[in-house]
N, C-alpha and C positions, 0 to 999 in steps of 0.2 A: 490512532489518537483524531481527533478531530475539531476542528475551530469551537463548536457546539459544546465540544465537552472540555475547553478552554477553563472551565470553574476551576481547574485542576484535578485533584486527586479524589479519592473517597467521598460520596455522599454523607455529610455528615446528617445524624440522628434528625427529625422531623422534631423543630421548635415547637414551646409550647403556644395554644393559640394566642391573638391579643385579649388582654385583661379583660376580666367577665366573661370570657365566650371559652372556657377549654377544651370544649371540643370541637373544636373550629381552626385544625392545624394551620398554619401560616407558611408559607414557603419556606421549602429549604434551603440551606445554604447555597449547594450547587443551583437549585432554580435561581437566586437571587443573582448568583456570580453568570448563568446563562444570560440570564435579562440586561447586566451587563454590559457583558459580551454583544449581545444583541446591538446596544444602543451605541458602543462603539461602530461596529461594521454602519449602521445609518449615518454614522460620520464619516464614513469611508476615512477611516484611519490610514496608514500608509502601513502594509504588509510587506514581507518577503514573496508571500506563495497563496491568495488568495481562491482558492475553489471557486468555481462559481455555485458547486451546489448548496451552497452558504445563502444564495439569490434566494428571494419570495419566489411563488408561486407563478406570479405574473411575469417577475423578471425572466424567468426560465422560460415561459411559453412563447414571451416575447422575443427572446435569443433563440430560440428551437427554432419558431417561423422566419427567422429573417436570415440566419447563418443557414438554416435548412434548404433554401431556396437556392444556394451556391454549392448544395454537393449533390442534392437528388431534383428531380422532377415531382414537387410536389400535386400536382394535378393528378399524378398516376394513380390508380385503387391503393388502400391500404393492404396490408399483407391478413393472413388469414391463416392460420397454423401455420407460421414458417415459410411463407412463398413471399416472391415480390420482393419486397425493399428489406426483408432478413435473409432471402436468398442470394439476393443481393450481395448486403455485407460479410457473408459465408465466402464466396467468389471471392472478394475485394481482400478478403483476412487469410484464404489460402494461398491466393498470390504474396502476399506480402511476407508470408512467412515460408516461402517457396516448398509448400507441404502440396499433397495432391488433393485435398478438402478438407472443409472445415464444419462445424457445426456449434448453430447459436444455443446459447444455454443462460438460463435469467439469471443464473448462481455461478460463482468459480466452485463454492463449495461442491455443489453438485457435479459440476464440470467434469473436475477432478476424481469426486468417486466414481463415475460412471467411466472414467478412462482407467482409473486402477482395475476397478472391477470388473471390465473386458481384458484385459491387457493378463491379469492374472488368471483367468477363465482360461486363458488359449495357454499359457505355460505351466497352469496344473498348481501352482503354487502363492497361496494366498498371502503370502509375507511381502513387506513392502517397506524397502530400507529409506529412511528417512533421518534427518536431522534432528535432535530433542525440542529444537526450535522451528521446525520446520510448519506454515500454518494450520496443519490438520491436529498436527500434536497440542498446541496453544491456543486454538481459535474454536474448534468446530464441534467442541462436548462430545469426544470420540468417537465422533459419527463415521468412522472407517469402521471401529468394530464394531458401534450399535447397529447402525444401519447396512452397509454393506458388507459385512461378514472380512472384513479384511483384518489382516493382523500386523500393525505397525512391528521394525523391528529399529530400533534406533544405532546410527551413527555418528560417529565425530562426537561435537562438543564445544563449548563456548561462542566465544561471538568470533565465529568463522565459520566457513563449508569445510563439510567433510574432504578429508583430502585420500587420493587414490590408495596410500598404507591404510587408511582406518576403513575403507571399503573392501579391500583385500582381505583384512583382517577378523571381518565380521564371522563369528564362527556357525551362523546356520546358514542355509540354504533362502536363496528370498526370490520372487518372481519379477521385480520389480527394483528399480531405485529410482526414487524421485526427488530431483534436486529444486531448489526454491531459487531463484534468478531472477533480483536478486534476496540475500534471505534478510527479510523486513528486521526481525526480532533482536536480528543480531546486530543492527544500527545501518539496514539496508548493503550489507558487504559482498563481494563479489570475489570469485577467486582468477587468478590471473588465466588467459587463455591457454598458457599450459597444461595449467591443474585441471581445467574443466577437463581437456581433453583425455589427459591422463585418468580421471576420474570418471568419465563413457568408458574408457577403454577397458577397465578392467572390471565392470558392470558388464562387458561383454562375454570378458573373460569368464563371468562367471555365467553366463546363456541368462544374465538379467535381462529385461525391454529397460528401456529410459524413458522418464519421462519424466519434461520439465515445467514447473508450479512456475510461469512466465506470468504472472499478475503483472508484474511490474517491467519484462520483457523489454517492451517498447525503451525503456529507459538506459540498456547494457550497452548500444553499439559504440558509443566513446570510451568507455571502458575496454573495451576487448579490443576496439579499433576493426572490427569485423562487422560486415550487414547485417540486417536481422535473419535473412535466408541462410546465410552460414552459420550463425550460432543457432536457432533451429535446426537445421540439418544434422546438428549431432545426436538428436533424442529422435526415437520412434512417434511420440507426439508431445505436444505443444499447447498449457491452458494459457491465454493471455483476459485480460480484463478489461471493459473499455471505458471504466470507470477511472480506476487508481491513478494511472498517466494521464490519461484522456480527458478527463472532465465529464466523460457521456453520463447519464442518469443510470445506468449500472448495465447489467448483462454481460455476458461472456462469451470463449470461445472456445473450441478444442478441435486443436488442428492435426492431424496426420495422415496416413494413409487412409485409401477411401474406403477398403472392407471394415477396419475399425471404425471410422466415422459413421458408416452406417447402420454399425449393429449399437456406435451410442446412441442414433436417433432412436432407437426401439429401447434403450433405458431410461432413458430421457422421459420418453411417456412414460412409462413404469412410475416412472419418481415424481410424478407431478410436472414436469416442467414443459408441456405440449401446452403452452398458452394458446390463448384464440387470437389475440392482436398484439403486438410490441412496436409497434413503426414506431412509437415516440422512441424508445430505449435506443431503436437501431438508427433513429433517423441522427440521434445525438450520439453514437458513436463514429456514424462516417465523418460528423463533423468535425469530431476529435481528429479522425483517423486524417483527416485535409488537417487539421489548423494544428491541431497540438504536436503530432508526431513529428514533421520537419523544428520543430520548437524544441525538441526535447534536449538534444548535443548541447545547444547554446545552455539551456538549463542549468547541464552539469559542469559544465566550464563556469557558468558563474557561481554556481553552489561552492567551487573551489576557492574561489574568490572569497565568499563569503564567509566559510571555514576559516579560511587563514584569518581574516580579519575578527572573527568571533574570537580566535585563540590569543588573536594579540589583546585583545580589548580585556578578553578575562585576568590572565596577565598582571595586567597593571591595573586592576580593581582592586586590590587586597584582599581576596580571597585563598586563603589556603591553599585550595585544591580547585581545579575543576577540568572538565574536559571536553573535547570534542571528538566525537567516535563515528566515522573513520577520521583521522587528520586528514588527511585529503580523500575528500567523499569519490565513492565508485560510482554514483550516479547523480541525480541532483536533491535527494533527501539525505538527511543523517542527525547523529543524535547529540544531546547536550547534555552531561550531567555537572548538577552541581552539587556542592554538600549542605542541603539543608533539606528540609521536610517537605514535599510536593505543596500541599497548602503555602508554604512560606512563600515558595518562589512563582508561584498562580496567582496570590494575591498581588506582590511587587509585579509582574508582569500585567496586570491587569491594571492597576494606578497609572502603572507608565503610559501604556493603551487613552486613557481616560485624560489623564493630565496635557499631555504632548500628542496627540493622535498619528501616534507611534508604537504600534502592537510590533513589537520586535518577536517575539515566543507568543502565537494568535493559537497555538494548538496545548493539547494538555498534558499536565506533569503525574508522573507515575514514582510511586515508591514502593513498587514492588519487589525490587533489586537486591536491597538491603537497607536497613534503619538508617536514615538520618538523609538518605541520599534520593534525589530528586531527576529522574530523567524524561527530557522532552525531546521532538519529531520537529526538525527544521526544515518543511521543503520549498526551493525555491523554483518559482514558476515565473510566468511574464515579469509581473510586478516588480518579483527582484533581478529583475535586467537593468533596474534604473537605480539602482543602489549601488554608491562608490564602495570603497574599502573603506577611506575615510569618514563617512555616513555610517557603516556597519558599527565601527570602534566608536564611533560616538553617543550610537543607539545603545552600545552592552555597559557601556562609563555608566551612562545614565542608567540605563536600568539594575546595576551593582548599587549605586547609592542608594536606592530603596530598599536594598536588602540590611536585615539586621546584621550586626556580627556573627563570625562564624560563632555556633557553641551558645547562641545567646535566646536559646527557646524560638516557642512559634507566636 
């Protein structure tokens, strides 16, 4: 979910056009709410974690030029088909993860399909064990099976990581185990270090390769108490994103053995990922590695302060039920659940932002988990470091006052 989706849950039906013009549709409810949120952003409302991707094109270009000069020689020639700045980004990524090599991809979806296609080709088993809430199962329109000929085998369940016992109990062979760290749709949750090492060990016992979906792996060092090289070193290969944690324009990398990376370059071309020039995306990734990566542990620590204050504020707000999940965030992102339809809480969050210039909940609200329950994601970034626990508690009390009595309708 994103700030631009903060209009809330499902798009409403298109309303009729203005009187006398039945064939001219007016803006949808979702479009109107997006316009209202855009106005909130223009007023620079206070938020916990505004990402820069919501800025204007001019702002992003200006920032790319200014910050880019600090991390790369902008007088160097631009890349052509993955050389120069893209190759430099690949080398830096491999070094940060402690891997032999890395290859840049335009998307993580492509990177992971290629990685697992390569691995399962080597093992001779197209089955990939993964959690039911893993990204390829929820967000990629069955790309594993429809595009890459892979066969997902579900392991584990619920809002938690799969356990070693569950991996051991899978009744059929699988060529690869994919672990999403953190598991976003379960609440950005991580296993303990001991649980992770046990899960990897069981996969090895079953002669399967281990691949980490590390879209947000950059965020995990504080929870595990281990450096990136040690975390990534548990796996045979790792995918990382350059925009989910690092505020880049997009892009991803697959890191692992040099032989795998070379094979992945061939499949990247076959999948249409051999793009002529990618210097803006690569430059933004280098900026993220330089600026955002060192800040992530502080964001995680502050997210724990914010989550505790949210729980306390919700507890005294008069709501019969509310939940922050996980109670102690594993990364700088977590979920909040409230007993309302998503449209109701989305409107309350927007009105708070419009009337007070405090956007406590600036991400969208989903109602796909259960009727009468709304869920949003909270992300704490640099701006969130300025919030005190008292300010969070005050903001959540103000937000709760804008909600109708539970069960009172929409």
